[in-house]
C-alpha positions as a Markdown table, in Angstrom:
| # | Residue | x | y | z |
|---|---|---|---|---|
| 1 | Unk | 0.0 | 0.0 | 0.0 |
| 2 | Unk | 2.9 | 2.3 | 0.8 |
| 3 | Unk | 4.4 | 1.9 | -2.7 |
| 4 | Unk | 1.1 | 2.8 | -4.2 |
| 5 | Unk | 0.9 | 6.1 | -2.3 |
| 6 | Unk | 4.5 | 6.8 | -3.3 |
| 7 | Unk | 3.6 | 6.2 | -6.9 |
| 8 | Unk | 0.5 | 8.5 | -6.6 |
| 9 | Unk | 2.5 | 11.3 | -5.0 |
| 10 | Unk | 5.2 | 11.0 | -7.7 |
| 11 | Unk | 2.6 | 11.1 | -10.4 |
| 12 | Unk | 1.0 | 14.1 | -8.8 |
| 13 | Unk | 4.3 | 15.9 | -8.6 |
| 14 | Unk | 5.0 | 15.1 | -12.3 |
| 15 | Unk | 1.5 | 16.3 | -13.2 |
| 16 | Unk | 2.1 | 19.5 | -11.3 |
| 17 | Unk | 5.4 | 20.2 | -12.9 |
| 18 | Unk | 4.9 | 18.9 | -16.5 |
| 19 | Unk | 1.1 | 18.6 | -16.8 |
| 20 | Unk | 0.6 | 21.8 | -18.8 |
| 21 | Unk | 2.4 | 23.1 | -21.9 |
| 22 | Unk | 4.0 | 26.6 | -21.6 |
| 23 | Unk | 2.2 | 29.6 | -23.0 |
| 24 | Unk | 2.6 | 30.2 | -26.7 |
| 25 | Unk | 5.0 | 32.9 | -27.7 |
| 26 | Unk | 3.8 | 35.3 | -30.3 |
| 27 | Unk | 5.7 | 35.6 | -33.6 |
| 28 | Unk | 6.2 | 39.3 | -33.0 |
| 29 | Unk | 8.0 | 38.5 | -29.8 |
| 30 | Unk | 10.4 | 36.1 | -31.5 |
| 31 | Unk | 11.5 | 38.4 | -34.4 |
| 32 | Unk | 13.7 | 41.4 | -34.1 |
| 33 | Unk | 13.5 | 43.9 | -37.0 |
| 34 | Unk | 16.5 | 46.1 | -37.8 |
| 35 | Unk | 16.9 | 48.8 | -40.3 |
| 36 | Unk | 19.0 | 47.6 | -43.2 |
| 37 | Unk | 22.3 | 49.4 | -43.8 |
| 38 | Unk | 22.3 | 51.9 | -46.7 |
| 39 | Unk | 24.5 | 51.3 | -49.7 |
| 40 | Unk | 28.1 | 52.3 | -49.2 |
| 41 | Unk | 29.7 | 52.9 | -52.7 |
| 42 | Unk | 33.2 | 53.0 | -51.1 |
| 43 | Unk | 32.7 | 49.5 | -49.6 |
| 44 | Unk | 31.3 | 48.0 | -52.8 |
| 45 | Unk | 33.8 | 49.6 | -55.2 |
| 46 | Unk | 36.2 | 47.4 | -57.2 |
| 47 | Unk | 39.8 | 47.6 | -56.1 |
| 48 | Unk | 42.1 | 46.0 | -58.7 |
| 49 | Unk | 45.1 | 46.3 | -56.4 |
| 50 | Unk | 43.5 | 44.5 | -53.6 |
| 51 | Unk | 41.4 | 42.0 | -55.5 |
| 52 | Unk | 44.1 | 39.3 | -55.4 |
| 53 | Unk | 43.6 | 39.0 | -51.6 |
| 54 | Unk | 40.1 | 37.7 | -51.9 |
| 55 | Unk | 40.8 | 35.3 | -54.8 |
| 56 | Unk | 40.9 | 31.7 | -53.8 |
| 57 | Unk | 43.0 | 29.3 | -55.8 |
| 58 | Unk | 44.2 | 25.9 | -54.8 |
| 59 | Unk | 47.6 | 26.3 | -56.6 |
| 60 | Unk | 48.2 | 29.5 | -54.7 |
| 61 | Unk | 47.1 | 28.0 | -51.4 |
| 62 | Unk | 49.6 | 25.1 | -51.9 |
| 63 | Unk | 52.4 | 27.6 | -52.9 |
| 64 | Unk | 52.7 | 26.3 | -56.5 |
């Protein structure tokens, strides 16, 4: 009989703790909106002298 009451109290504790799903979170509360950065022509300009730094080549990586 004692084990039955222990099971009942454990079941009641689980029901109290996990018996209900948490409240739903609204989509507006999950999303953060930021203003997009404006175009910066200096950042997007082509630089022929510095373009070799961003070029990826396996032969160059291996030092060939």
